[in-house]
Phi, psi and omega in degrees: 000127183256136176267133185266136177298156179298135180235150179288150187290137184226154176270164179298128182235139178238130182248129178256123176259255177276137178309147168076001180253163179282143185238147177259132184244114181250131179242126172249134182237137178183170180244133185301130176091356180239149179299149173307137180250343180204136181228117177246123181241118191238133174252132181238156175263121183267126176284159176299142180301155174293160179298134180297145176257004182280171178290123179271132183291124175227179184301133182293131186278158179298144178303153178289149181303143184285155179286129178242154181279148183287128185250147176296151183300327181298313178297320180299317178290328186285324178294314179300319179303318189287324182274342183246020184297125176237046183281192185277001171086023174272088181261357194260146180228121182267125182237124184202133355284148185213093173278176187300316184300318180297315178298322181300322182293318184291315181300319179289323185289298194217007192258339177271048184272164185295325178268352186223069175278138178287139182271298188217158173231149181222131184231127180286164183234027183275192174300329177244106187278142182223164180224142176244113180251122187256116181258167187280346184211155174295327172305311185290329185285321184295315177298318180297318177300315172308314186284320175294324177289330172292324173296319183297318182294320176293332176270000185047043178252173184263026184293125171270137181223123185202160174293134179273110182297139183213015174218151176281134175272158176307306180298334176285325179300322175295319178285331184256026181296125185283357180253354182294143191245009183261142174226141174276137183242105187266159173066046170270127176300155185297330187282354186274125175264190182292324178294326176295322181290318177302323184284326178285311186289329180298342172300327187259356181159180179284128175270126182267326183194145175230130177239118179267157182290164177294148181250123186285168184300329185277002179089000177278155178274158178282329180206167180251036181238136174243169177235123173249125182247117181271169178289342178203170183293328181303309179298324177294319184287329181291315175301317178290335176288321181274333186251329184300126176074012184231309193275145178233131184283328180231155186294325190282349179304121184300301191250142172282164184295148179237124175257141182207157187283335186199171179293149177272350173246117185288153172278137182223153183303145179290334179294339175276356178245014186299135174091007178258317191275331190293307183268335195241005183267073182257243180265345186256085176293334185293329181297318177303310184296320181298320186291319178306309185290332174295336182276354176079031176265309175239136194284151170252005183234352189239131174234147170261139178251115193252142176086028183289151177296156178294134176088003176291141181253174182299325177291327181289324184291324182296325184285349176297338185258015180101167180290339181280003179241078184275151180293131175068004168243317172248335181223151164249144188236136168227129188253146166239086188296336179296328183253358179056048170230150176226143174261128180242118182250131182262131172290326177263112182295329175295331182282326174302312184291330176292322173301316181287314183292329186267338180234319187299306183294333185255355175065035186249356180285093183249123181292165182298135176082010182216127175271356179275114182289155174266161180253135172257138181218137168299138178267137174282133185237010182259120185286344167300331182274355188282113179273145173291151176306137181292127179281132175284146181285151178288135179301153176284166182304162171304130179088005180246117184296143177288147183290148179228151180306147179286132183292151190287172184295342179294344180273348177097195174295129174309137183200149178287007184243133177246142155273135186230124174254178177068036180264126172294160185290340175289348185258129179248190182304314179300323178288327175291319174304318179303316178298310191271350173293346181288350186246346184173174182273124182281137178259321187200143177228136178218132178264130179281136179220152179285180183293338182270004182082008180277157185285135175269348175088016179209174179181188179236138178234136191230125176263175182278333180218170179292317184301323175300315181300310185294331176288330182296319185291324184293310186270342185241321188304116175079353188243336188248127179256127176269113184301135183223105180310132172090000181230067191293338182264021173310122178285157171302143173302146178224158193209158166215169175291150184225156179287140183292335188276335183270181180207349183261199185286327181286001179279350172285135185295144166115345182066176177090197185270114186287335180287320172297320182292316184299313179294334174295313179297323178292329183287350173271350181239165173264200184221159184219126172278130182249000000 
């Protein structure tokens, strides 16, 4: 027997450890100051604790939205438009002439509205003051233009209000592409043919294609402008530097040729020119242009300068137009270095017109230190004329030929058999088969030969179906040159549909002399060196 020290009296205590595990229940009985008389140790099974009834901590929910005052539907739509605007970024408005009092009047009257706040303003200090008002969105800028034009009409003044262009539109990116190799050649006499164009431009590089103007029934040209496509940009720039504003095809030619990267007048929808062309399109085209610009479609103050030298600055561009056109006083300049283009806004429309008449129409504006002339083009300022980017068609599945346009009636009745001209003497059946098999399955190839076996320079290619022959015309006719050693001036191949049952000269559809018809067809197409 062991004596135990006196313990204070305690009540029965149960200690619970881990759920589902055994716990020990100890009962101690004793009297203060006396030795313990009984110690009982009892082992019991403790059940799992009940599910907690207290609040379980979880992820804090988001707070409720703040209370906002109710807005009328019109104002709500306007605000949403302002904040989610994904427009093209034309936020600037050009006002000219516009002195400080007029700008202050405009700002006070209707431009400082809640939904159309002005972001910044810029005022020129030249002989003809102008202002550029920058809005936060394109929607606000367009609304301000409409409002200010109405006010100008009510005042019967000559204030011009239009969008000041500050972005390149999709069609302009194509026209102003610094890698393009096509040039417009204006002032070409009607007697000049495709061969003459190739001869002249071939001096400066390989000519890829020549597009002659359309010919009316009386034999006259629809325009005196041709399109020459060189094989690379260097050849196009060299030809422009050497010929533009200098070269004449004939001694009696009144004006030298003028080369440009694009036309000076943009194409606009006919609906925006209703009432202009029917009665007034006589000999005075300047009147038509003025009326069109007054309608707010094409600007009379803003020009695109295309093909500027690499590294040119805004100050350099302003200097192109003389000492009277100082930057931010007489002109505003905006650069697009990736396309080598600049937008120039003239405060005075007369100076813009003078620049176009003096340099733009004659292709003679050559920047200092560069022999390559730049191109001037009037800018469109109507948002209705901004075309959406063309969507690319999905490529056809593997093994399926892409669709091509149906050849015109000049090729004759569609047939799986083609007459092919401009074949060098070095090419036999196998070589021709290798070229044309790229567009379809060939059934037969026949090179035409004289009685002595010499090469005639032409032949027939027959496919298994008409679509293959149509693809050959689309991809090869007038575009593919068969290389021939010793013949650097070899023309592109040309072709027409031929009767399947025939094999001689009379088998070419259309009747008449096939050689003359084939060469005429070739005259409508250019060539491509491969």
